[in-house]
Structure formats: structure tokens, C-alpha cells
N, C-alpha and C positions, 0 to 999 in steps of 0.2 A: 687643718689638723694642728693643734698646739701640743707641744711636748715639753715637760719639765724633767730633766735628767738629774737625779740626785746622786752625787758622786760620779760626775760625768767621765772622769778618768781620761782615757785616750779617745773617747767618742766613737767607740767601736760600732754601736748600734746606729748612730747617725751616719757613719761612713757607709754602712750597708744600705740605709735608706737612700742616701745620695746616689749610690751605684744603681739603684733601681728607679731613679728619677721620681721618687715620692716627694711631694711638696709638703713642707711642714714649717711651722714657726717654732724655733727652739729657744728654750731657756735652760741653762745648766748651772749647777753649783758644785763646788768641790772644795775641800779643805787644803788641797795641794795647789800651790802657786804654779808649779810646773804644768799640772793638768789644765789649769785655766788658761795659761799662756798657749798651750797646744791647741786647745779648743778655739781660742780667739784667732789663731793663725790658720787653722784648717777648716773651721766650720763657720757658718753664718748664724748669728744668734746673739742673745744677751747672756753674759756669763758673770757669775758672782763668785769671788773668793770668800768662802764662809762655811759655817757649820750647818749641816743639813737639819740639825735639831732646832734651828731657828728659822726654818723656811716660812713660817707664818709671818715673821717680821719682814723678810726680804720680798715676799710676794703677796703682801697684804692687798686684798681687793682684786687679785688676778685669779683666773681659773684656767684649767687645762683639760684637754681631752684625754691625755695620757700622762701618767707619771711613772717614770722608770726608776728602779733601784737595783742595779745589776751588781751583784756581789758586794752589797753594802750592809744589809740588815744584820748579818752575823757579827758585825763590828760594834753593834749598839746593844747596851745592856737592857735587860727586860724592864728595869725601872724607868728607862727613858723611851723605850720602844712604843708604848701605848700612846704617849704624847705625840710621837712622830706620826703614828697611824691617824690620830685625830687631825693633825695638820694636813696630811695627805688627803684625807676625806674632805676637809673643808676646801682644799684647793682644786679638787676635781669637779668638772661639770657634772650635771645630772647624767647618769649612765656612763660616766667616765671610767677609764680603765687604769688599774694599778698593776704594772707588770714588774716582777722582780725575779731575781735568781738568788739562790742560797746554796752553799755546799751542804751535802748530806753524807751520812756514813763516814764521818771524819774520825770518830772515836777519840775526841779530845781528852776524855777522861783517862785514856790509856797512854797519852803522850807525855814524855818528860819535858818537852818544850812546846811552845806554840808559835812557830815561825810566822804564821799568817795573822797573828793577833786577833783571832776570833774569840769572842767572849761567850758564845753559846752555840749549841748544836741545834740543827733543825731536822724535822721530818714533816711529811705532808700533814699529818694529824695536828701537829703544833701550829703550822701555818694556817690551816683551815679554822681551827678554834680561835686563834688570835684575830683573823680576818672577820669572822662572824661577829665577834664581840665588838668590832670596830666599824660595822656597817658595810661590809664587803661580802661578796659571794664569789667563790672560785668558779670561773667558767671553764678553765682549761689548766691542766697541769701536765708537765712532761718531765720525765727523768732522762738525764744524759750522762754520758761519760765525758767529762768536761774537757779533756785534753785532746787536741787535734792529732798529736803524734800517735800513729797506730790506732786511730779511733775505730775504723772499720774492723780491724782484727780484734780489738778489745771487746767490741760489741758482740761479735760472733763467739769468741771464747767465753764471754759471760753467759751465753745461753748453754754452752756445753759444760762449763765448770761453774755451776751455780754459786758455789761458796767462795770461789777465788776472787771474783770482782763484782762489786755492786756499783750501781750508778753513783756518781759523786756530785751531781748537780740537779737541783729541782728548779724548774722555771714555772712560774705561776702567772696566769692572767686572771685578775679579779675585777669584778664590776662593783661600782658604788651602788648600793641598793637602798640605803635609808637616808633620809634627809639630814638628821643631826645625830652626832655621837656624844654621849655624856662625858 
């Protein structure tokens, strides 16, 4: 199993795989020097300090079974995102999986400031349309309340108080379905 983690950050997913004794070959890229140093110290793999928008140059000729983008896509403008999707498509093996998470229900347009530096909002329909245009098909999507603190309570309360809390994270597993993207 080969994995490329775009914006590897703290390597949370890889730590969970390690805990479950799942064997994989890891490559990771992040723009943060601190994140790459953490990855090198805590995980086995090949790590690159660099821009995810240039993955085609860093990983030219390589392919992966899974490409991860956890809490990354919302930081990339639409004008650059389709190029990234194309590179991800090219780097995935046939039937490879693209797994990502994005925040939802943020209401950026109502905020006076943007502390997370998100450049766009997401919804399932947006993700689905973008993926279809780029040679992917959603196999699974899950909505979560992303913060661990009081997670169980928030989930129960959201069922009772429908308008008070909405899920704030969308996780998508998409399969590469077509050979070449324009």
C-alpha cells in the first residue's frame, strides 16, 4: 500500500495506521518545515518540504494507491485547484483512492475575519461536481462534528436541536475512474 499525504502536518492519519499495524509505504509533502521535521522524526517514509501545487514535479513518474489531503483543499483557490486535481489523478494508480477532508458550514461570508485562512467554502455538491469533472467518483462521504471535545454530546444534541449545530467536516473517499483528465 503506497500513500502520498499532501500537507502531512502532524501525520495524524499515519499514526493511526501505525497503531493498527497496517503496513504502507509513505511519502509526504508539506510547506511547513516544522511539519516535515516532525514527520521525519516520527514516521518512516520520504518527506519533501515543498508546495503541494507542484507535486507533479516532486513525484514525476511515481504512482500511489492512496493520496490524502486532510484539511488542505480549503486553502487552495479554485483557479489552482483543478490543476492540483489533475496532478492527483495522474499520480494515482488505476482504481486509486483520493481521500480528503474539508470543513463545511463555516459561513465564511458572515465572518469579519478568517483565522484559518480558508479561501473557499465546501459542500458535498461542490466536491462531487469538481471530482466528476476531474475523473473521480465519490465512493463514500461522511459528515462529522470535527472537534473531539464533547463530540458525543454534540452529536446527540444536533439530532435534538436541528438548527443549532450542523456537521463541520466532510470526509470523502473518491476513486479514480477515468484514464486521462483534460
